ROZA-660670 format. One record per atom (N, C-alpha, C): residue number from 1; atom name; x, z, y. Coordinates in Angstrom, 2 decimals. Layout:
<sites>
<site pos="NUM" site="CA" u="X" w="Z" v="Y"/>
...
</sites>
This chain:
<sites>
<site pos="1" site="N" u="0.85" w="0.00" v="-1.18"/>
<site pos="1" site="CA" u="0.00" w="0.00" v="0.00"/>
<site pos="1" site="C" u="0.89" w="0.00" v="1.25"/>
<site pos="2" site="N" u="0.61" w="-0.86" v="2.23"/>
<site pos="2" site="CA" u="1.43" w="-0.92" v="3.43"/>
<site pos="2" site="C" u="1.28" w="0.33" v="4.28"/>
<site pos="3" site="N" u="2.31" w="0.63" v="5.06"/>
<site pos="3" site="CA" u="2.27" w="1.77" v="5.96"/>
<site pos="3" site="C" u="1.69" w="1.33" v="7.30"/>
<site pos="4" site="N" u="0.49" w="1.76" v="7.60"/>
<site pos="4" site="CA" u="-0.18" w="1.38" v="8.85"/>
<site pos="4" site="C" u="0.30" w="2.21" v="10.03"/>
<site pos="5" site="N" u="0.91" w="3.34" v="9.77"/>
<site pos="5" site="CA" u="1.36" w="4.22" v="10.83"/>
<site pos="5" site="C" u="2.85" w="4.01" v="11.06"/>
<site pos="6" site="N" u="3.19" w="2.96" v="11.77"/>
<site pos="6" site="CA" u="4.59" w="2.64" v="12.05"/>
<site pos="6" site="C" u="5.09" w="3.56" v="13.16"/>
<site pos="7" site="N" u="5.97" w="4.46" v="12.82"/>
<site pos="7" site="CA" u="6.46" w="5.47" v="13.75"/>
<site pos="7" site="C" u="7.24" w="4.86" v="14.90"/>
<site pos="8" site="N" u="7.88" w="3.74" v="14.67"/>
<site pos="8" site="CA" u="8.70" w="3.11" v="15.71"/>
<site pos="8" site="C" u="7.87" w="2.36" v="16.74"/>
<site pos="9" site="N" u="6.76" w="1.76" v="16.33"/>
<site pos="9" site="CA" u="5.97" w="0.90" v="17.22"/>
<site pos="9" site="C" u="4.72" w="1.55" v="17.78"/>
<site pos="10" site="N" u="4.33" w="2.73" v="17.30"/>
<site pos="10" site="CA" u="3.11" w="3.35" v="17.79"/>
<site pos="10" site="C" u="3.30" w="3.84" v="19.23"/>
<site pos="11" site="N" u="2.21" w="3.88" v="19.98"/>
<site pos="11" site="CA" u="2.28" w="4.29" v="21.38"/>
<site pos="11" site="C" u="2.38" w="5.80" v="21.53"/>
<site pos="12" site="N" u="1.70" w="6.54" v="20.68"/>
<site pos="12" site="CA" u="1.66" w="8.00" v="20.80"/>
<site pos="12" site="C" u="1.82" w="8.64" v="19.43"/>
<site pos="13" site="N" u="2.18" w="9.92" v="19.43"/>
<site pos="13" site="CA" u="2.20" w="10.68" v="18.19"/>
<site pos="13" site="C" u="1.77" w="12.11" v="18.47"/>
<site pos="14" site="N" u="1.33" w="12.77" v="17.42"/>
<site pos="14" site="CA" u="0.77" w="14.12" v="17.51"/>
<site pos="14" site="C" u="1.66" w="15.07" v="16.73"/>
<site pos="15" site="N" u="1.92" w="16.23" v="17.30"/>
<site pos="15" site="CA" u="2.64" w="17.30" v="16.60"/>
<site pos="15" site="C" u="1.68" w="18.47" v="16.46"/>
<site pos="16" site="N" u="1.42" w="18.88" v="15.23"/>
<site pos="16" site="CA" u="0.54" w="20.02" v="14.96"/>
<site pos="16" site="C" u="1.39" w="21.21" v="14.52"/>
<site pos="17" site="N" u="1.21" w="22.34" v="15.19"/>
<site pos="17" site="CA" u="1.85" w="23.59" v="14.78"/>
<site pos="17" site="C" u="0.80" w="24.39" v="14.03"/>
<site pos="18" site="N" u="0.89" w="24.37" v="12.71"/>
<site pos="18" site="CA" u="-0.13" w="25.00" v="11.87"/>
<site pos="18" site="C" u="0.05" w="26.51" v="11.83"/>
<site pos="19" site="N" u="-1.03" w="27.22" v="11.54"/>
<site pos="19" site="CA" u="-1.02" w="28.67" v="11.48"/>
<site pos="19" site="C" u="-0.16" w="29.21" v="10.34"/>
<site pos="20" site="N" u="0.06" w="28.41" v="9.31"/>
<site pos="20" site="CA" u="0.88" w="28.85" v="8.19"/>
<site pos="20" site="C" u="2.38" w="28.63" v="8.44"/>
<site pos="21" site="N" u="2.76" w="28.21" v="9.64"/>
<site pos="21" site="CA" u="4.15" w="28.04" v="10.02"/>
<site pos="21" site="C" u="4.68" w="26.62" v="9.91"/>
<site pos="22" site="N" u="3.91" w="25.71" v="9.33"/>
<site pos="22" site="CA" u="4.35" w="24.32" v="9.20"/>
<site pos="22" site="C" u="4.22" w="23.57" v="10.52"/>
<site pos="23" site="N" u="5.00" w="22.51" v="10.64"/>
<site pos="23" site="CA" u="4.89" w="21.60" v="11.78"/>
<site pos="23" site="C" u="4.73" w="20.20" v="11.19"/>
<site pos="24" site="N" u="3.68" w="19.49" v="11.60"/>
<site pos="24" site="CA" u="3.40" w="18.15" v="11.07"/>
<site pos="24" site="C" u="3.30" w="17.14" v="12.19"/>
<site pos="25" site="N" u="3.77" w="15.92" v="11.90"/>
<site pos="25" site="CA" u="3.75" w="14.83" v="12.87"/>
<site pos="25" site="C" u="2.88" w="13.70" v="12.34"/>
<site pos="26" site="N" u="2.08" w="13.11" v="13.24"/>
<site pos="26" site="CA" u="1.25" w="11.96" v="12.89"/>
<site pos="26" site="C" u="1.35" w="10.94" v="14.01"/>
<site pos="27" site="N" u="1.54" w="9.68" v="13.66"/>
<site pos="27" site="CA" u="1.62" w="8.59" v="14.63"/>
<site pos="27" site="C" u="0.24" w="7.96" v="14.81"/>
<site pos="28" site="N" u="0.02" w="7.42" v="16.00"/>
<site pos="28" site="CA" u="-1.24" w="6.71" v="16.24"/>
<site pos="28" site="C" u="-1.21" w="5.39" v="15.50"/>
<site pos="29" site="N" u="-2.38" w="4.87" v="15.20"/>
<site pos="29" site="CA" u="-2.47" w="3.59" v="14.49"/>
<site pos="29" site="C" u="-2.19" w="2.41" v="15.40"/>
<site pos="30" site="N" u="-2.37" w="2.62" v="16.70"/>
<site pos="30" site="CA" u="-2.23" w="1.50" v="17.64"/>
<site pos="30" site="C" u="-0.77" w="1.28" v="18.00"/>
<site pos="31" site="N" u="-0.39" w="0.03" v="17.99"/>
<site pos="31" site="CA" u="0.99" w="-0.34" v="18.27"/>
<site pos="31" site="C" u="1.12" w="-0.79" v="19.72"/>
<site pos="32" site="N" u="2.34" w="-0.97" v="20.17"/>
<site pos="32" site="CA" u="2.63" w="-1.31" v="21.56"/>
<site pos="32" site="C" u="1.87" w="-2.53" v="22.06"/>
<site pos="33" site="N" u="1.72" w="-3.52" v="21.22"/>
<site pos="33" site="CA" u="1.11" w="-4.77" v="21.68"/>
<site pos="33" site="C" u="-0.40" w="-4.83" v="21.47"/>
<site pos="34" site="N" u="-1.01" w="-3.76" v="20.99"/>
<site pos="34" site="CA" u="-2.41" w="-3.83" v="20.60"/>
<site pos="34" site="C" u="-3.39" w="-3.29" v="21.63"/>
<site pos="35" site="N" u="-3.16" w="-2.09" v="22.15"/>
<site pos="35" site="CA" u="-4.17" w="-1.47" v="22.98"/>
<site pos="35" site="C" u="-3.55" w="-0.43" v="23.90"/>
<site pos="36" site="N" u="-4.39" w="0.33" v="24.57"/>
<site pos="36" site="CA" u="-3.90" w="1.31" v="25.53"/>
<site pos="36" site="C" u="-3.56" w="2.65" v="24.86"/>
<site pos="37" site="N" u="-2.78" w="3.44" v="25.55"/>
<site pos="37" site="CA" u="-2.39" w="4.77" v="25.08"/>
<site pos="37" site="C" u="-3.61" w="5.66" v="24.88"/>
<site pos="38" site="N" u="-4.56" w="5.58" v="25.81"/>
<site pos="38" site="CA" u="-5.75" w="6.44" v="25.76"/>
<site pos="38" site="C" u="-6.55" w="6.20" v="24.49"/>
<site pos="39" site="N" u="-6.62" w="4.96" v="24.04"/>
<site pos="39" site="CA" u="-7.34" w="4.64" v="22.82"/>
<site pos="39" site="C" u="-6.66" w="5.27" v="21.61"/>
<site pos="40" site="N" u="-5.34" w="5.19" v="21.56"/>
<site pos="40" site="CA" u="-4.59" w="5.80" v="20.48"/>
<site pos="40" site="C" u="-4.73" w="7.32" v="20.47"/>
<site pos="41" site="N" u="-4.72" w="7.92" v="21.65"/>
<site pos="41" site="CA" u="-4.87" w="9.37" v="21.77"/>
<site pos="41" site="C" u="-6.26" w="9.81" v="21.33"/>
<site pos="42" site="N" u="-7.25" w="9.01" v="21.67"/>
<site pos="42" site="CA" u="-8.62" w="9.32" v="21.26"/>
<site pos="42" site="C" u="-8.73" w="9.38" v="19.74"/>
<site pos="43" site="N" u="-8.07" w="8.44" v="19.06"/>
<site pos="43" site="CA" u="-8.08" w="8.42" v="17.60"/>
<site pos="43" site="C" u="-7.38" w="9.64" v="17.02"/>
<site pos="44" site="N" u="-6.24" w="10.03" v="17.59"/>
<site pos="44" site="CA" u="-5.53" w="11.22" v="17.12"/>
<site pos="44" site="C" u="-6.37" w="12.48" v="17.30"/>
<site pos="45" site="N" u="-7.02" w="12.59" v="18.46"/>
<site pos="45" site="CA" u="-7.89" w="13.76" v="18.71"/>
<site pos="45" site="C" u="-9.02" w="13.80" v="17.71"/>
<site pos="46" site="N" u="-9.67" w="12.65" v="17.49"/>
<site pos="46" site="CA" u="-10.83" w="12.60" v="16.60"/>
<site pos="46" site="C" u="-10.44" w="12.90" v="15.15"/>
<site pos="47" site="N" u="-9.34" w="12.30" v="14.68"/>
<site pos="47" site="CA" u="-8.96" w="12.44" v="13.27"/>
<site pos="47" site="C" u="-8.32" w="13.78" v="12.95"/>
<site pos="48" site="N" u="-7.51" w="14.33" v="13.86"/>
<site pos="48" site="CA" u="-6.73" w="15.51" v="13.51"/>
<site pos="48" site="C" u="-7.11" w="16.76" v="14.29"/>
<site pos="49" site="N" u="-7.13" w="16.67" v="15.64"/>
<site pos="49" site="CA" u="-7.39" w="17.85" v="16.46"/>
<site pos="49" site="C" u="-8.81" w="18.37" v="16.24"/>
<site pos="50" site="N" u="-9.79" w="17.48" v="16.28"/>
<site pos="50" site="CA" u="-11.19" w="17.88" v="16.10"/>
<site pos="50" site="C" u="-11.72" w="17.55" v="14.72"/>
<site pos="51" site="N" u="-10.87" w="17.10" v="13.83"/>
<site pos="51" site="CA" u="-11.31" w="16.68" v="12.50"/>
<site pos="51" site="C" u="-10.65" w="17.44" v="11.39"/>
<site pos="52" site="N" u="-9.73" w="16.78" v="10.74"/>
<site pos="52" site="CA" u="-9.11" w="17.28" v="9.51"/>
<site pos="52" site="C" u="-8.46" w="18.66" v="9.64"/>
<site pos="53" site="N" u="-7.79" w="18.94" v="10.74"/>
<site pos="53" site="CA" u="-7.06" w="20.19" v="10.89"/>
<site pos="53" site="C" u="-7.72" w="21.19" v="11.85"/>
<site pos="54" site="N" u="-8.95" w="20.98" v="12.22"/>
<site pos="54" site="CA" u="-9.64" w="21.89" v="13.13"/>
<site pos="54" site="C" u="-9.66" w="23.30" v="12.54"/>
<site pos="55" site="N" u="-9.19" w="24.27" v="13.30"/>
<site pos="55" site="CA" u="-9.15" w="25.65" v="12.86"/>
<site pos="55" site="C" u="-7.92" w="26.03" v="12.05"/>
<site pos="56" site="N" u="-7.03" w="25.05" v="11.77"/>
<site pos="56" site="CA" u="-5.84" w="25.32" v="10.97"/>
<site pos="56" site="C" u="-4.55" w="25.34" v="11.79"/>
<site pos="57" site="N" u="-4.62" w="25.02" v="13.08"/>
<site pos="57" site="CA" u="-3.42" w="24.98" v="13.92"/>
<site pos="57" site="C" u="-3.58" w="25.95" v="15.08"/>
<site pos="58" site="N" u="-2.42" w="26.32" v="15.67"/>
<site pos="58" site="CA" u="-2.50" w="27.15" v="16.88"/>
<site pos="58" site="C" u="-2.15" w="26.34" v="18.12"/>
<site pos="59" site="N" u="-1.45" w="25.22" v="17.96"/>
<site pos="59" site="CA" u="-1.17" w="24.32" v="19.08"/>
<site pos="59" site="C" u="-1.08" w="22.89" v="18.55"/>
<site pos="60" site="N" u="-1.65" w="21.96" v="19.31"/>
<site pos="60" site="CA" u="-1.55" w="20.53" v="19.01"/>
<site pos="60" site="C" u="-1.05" w="19.84" v="20.28"/>
<site pos="61" site="N" u="-0.04" w="19.00" v="20.13"/>
<site pos="61" site="CA" u="0.57" w="18.33" v="21.28"/>
<site pos="61" site="C" u="0.64" w="16.84" v="21.01"/>
<site pos="62" site="N" u="0.16" w="16.03" v="21.97"/>
<site pos="62" site="CA" u="0.26" w="14.57" v="21.87"/>
<site pos="62" site="C" u="1.36" w="14.11" v="22.81"/>
<site pos="63" site="N" u="2.31" w="13.33" v="22.26"/>
<site pos="63" site="CA" u="3.46" w="12.84" v="23.01"/>
<site pos="63" site="C" u="3.41" w="11.33" v="23.18"/>
<site pos="64" site="N" u="4.05" w="10.84" v="24.23"/>
<site pos="64" site="CA" u="4.32" w="9.43" v="24.40"/>
<site pos="64" site="C" u="5.49" w="9.09" v="23.47"/>
<site pos="65" site="N" u="5.38" w="8.05" v="22.69"/>
<site pos="65" site="CA" u="6.41" w="7.74" v="21.70"/>
<site pos="65" site="C" u="7.69" w="7.18" v="22.31"/>
<site pos="66" site="N" u="7.61" w="6.53" v="23.45"/>
<site pos="66" site="CA" u="8.82" w="5.95" v="24.04"/>
<site pos="66" site="C" u="9.58" w="6.96" v="24.89"/>
<site pos="67" site="N" u="8.88" w="7.70" v="25.75"/>
<site pos="67" site="CA" u="9.56" w="8.64" v="26.64"/>
<site pos="67" site="C" u="9.60" w="10.07" v="26.09"/>
<site pos="68" site="N" u="8.85" w="10.34" v="25.01"/>
<site pos="68" site="CA" u="8.75" w="11.68" v="24.40"/>
<site pos="68" site="C" u="8.17" w="12.71" v="25.38"/>
<site pos="69" site="N" u="7.42" w="12.22" v="26.37"/>
<site pos="69" site="CA" u="6.79" w="13.07" v="27.35"/>
<site pos="69" site="C" u="5.47" w="13.63" v="26.80"/>
<site pos="70" site="N" u="5.17" w="14.88" v="27.10"/>
<site pos="70" site="CA" u="3.90" w="15.49" v="26.66"/>
<site pos="70" site="C" u="2.76" w="14.88" v="27.47"/>
<site pos="71" site="N" u="1.75" w="14.36" v="26.76"/>
<site pos="71" site="CA" u="0.58" w="13.78" v="27.43"/>
<site pos="71" site="C" u="-0.59" w="14.75" v="27.44"/>
<site pos="72" site="N" u="-0.83" w="15.42" v="26.31"/>
<site pos="72" site="CA" u="-1.91" w="16.39" v="26.21"/>
<site pos="72" site="C" u="-1.51" w="17.52" v="25.28"/>
<site pos="73" site="N" u="-2.07" w="18.70" v="25.55"/>
<site pos="73" site="CA" u="-1.82" w="19.86" v="24.69"/>
<site pos="73" site="C" u="-3.15" w="20.56" v="24.47"/>
<site pos="74" site="N" u="-3.37" w="21.05" v="23.25"/>
<site pos="74" site="CA" u="-4.62" w="21.69" v="22.88"/>
<site pos="74" site="C" u="-4.34" w="23.07" v="22.28"/>
<site pos="75" site="N" u="-5.25" w="24.02" v="22.52"/>
<site pos="75" site="CA" u="-5.13" w="25.33" v="21.89"/>
<site pos="75" site="C" u="-5.81" w="25.32" v="20.53"/>
<site pos="76" site="N" u="-5.85" w="26.47" v="19.88"/>
<site pos="76" site="CA" u="-6.37" w="26.54" v="18.51"/>
<site pos="76" site="C" u="-7.86" w="26.24" v="18.40"/>
<site pos="77" site="N" u="-8.57" w="26.23" v="19.51"/>
<site pos="77" site="CA" u="-10.00" w="25.93" v="19.49"/>
<site pos="77" site="C" u="-10.31" w="24.48" v="19.85"/>
<site pos="78" site="N" u="-9.27" w="23.67" v="20.05"/>
<site pos="78" site="CA" u="-9.45" w="22.27" v="20.40"/>
<site pos="78" site="C" u="-9.67" w="22.05" v="21.89"/>
<site pos="79" site="N" u="-9.47" w="23.10" v="22.69"/>
<site pos="79" site="CA" u="-9.65" w="22.99" v="24.13"/>
<site pos="79" site="C" u="-8.35" w="22.48" v="24.76"/>
<site pos="80" site="N" u="-8.47" w="21.49" v="25.61"/>
<site pos="80" site="CA" u="-7.30" w="20.90" v="26.27"/>
<site pos="80" site="C" u="-6.73" w="21.91" v="27.27"/>
<site pos="81" site="N" u="-5.44" w="22.23" v="27.13"/>
<site pos="81" site="CA" u="-4.79" w="23.17" v="28.03"/>
<site pos="81" site="C" u="-3.82" w="22.48" v="28.97"/>
<site pos="82" site="N" u="-3.47" w="21.22" v="28.68"/>
<site pos="82" site="CA" u="-2.55" w="20.47" v="29.52"/>
<site pos="82" site="C" u="-2.91" w="19.00" v="29.43"/>
<site pos="83" site="N" u="-2.94" w="18.33" v="30.59"/>
<site pos="83" site="CA" u="-3.25" w="16.91" v="30.64"/>
<site pos="83" site="C" u="-2.30" w="16.24" v="31.61"/>
<site pos="84" site="N" u="-1.49" w="15.30" v="31.14"/>
<site pos="84" site="CA" u="-0.51" w="14.61" v="31.95"/>
<site pos="84" site="C" u="-0.78" w="13.12" v="32.01"/>
<site pos="85" site="N" u="-2.03" w="12.73" v="31.83"/>
<site pos="85" site="CA" u="-2.38" w="11.30" v="31.86"/>
<site pos="85" site="C" u="-2.40" w="10.81" v="33.29"/>
<site pos="86" site="N" u="-1.77" w="9.67" v="33.49"/>
<site pos="86" site="CA" u="-1.74" w="9.07" v="34.82"/>
<site pos="86" site="C" u="-2.89" w="8.06" v="34.92"/>
<site pos="87" site="N" u="-3.77" w="8.30" v="35.85"/>
<site pos="87" site="CA" u="-4.95" w="7.43" v="35.99"/>
<site pos="87" site="C" u="-4.64" w="6.19" v="36.77"/>
</sites>
């Protein structure tokens, strides 16, 4: 099965700090030439922050893949605590 989550070409990635001490990374499905950063971030929020890992992490951080800049940060309840999106 092909790897759809290309870590090198994705626009954004998510770092989850789980309550059990683990740290996990997930790349967005959208690549540089496909769509906007906001669309990729929306998918990460829907699939991981408010979906699969809801209630299992204490901090979730979405980064820009090229500059490694923090774009959004969420607390353990899924509430956004930091937003660095440029409108």
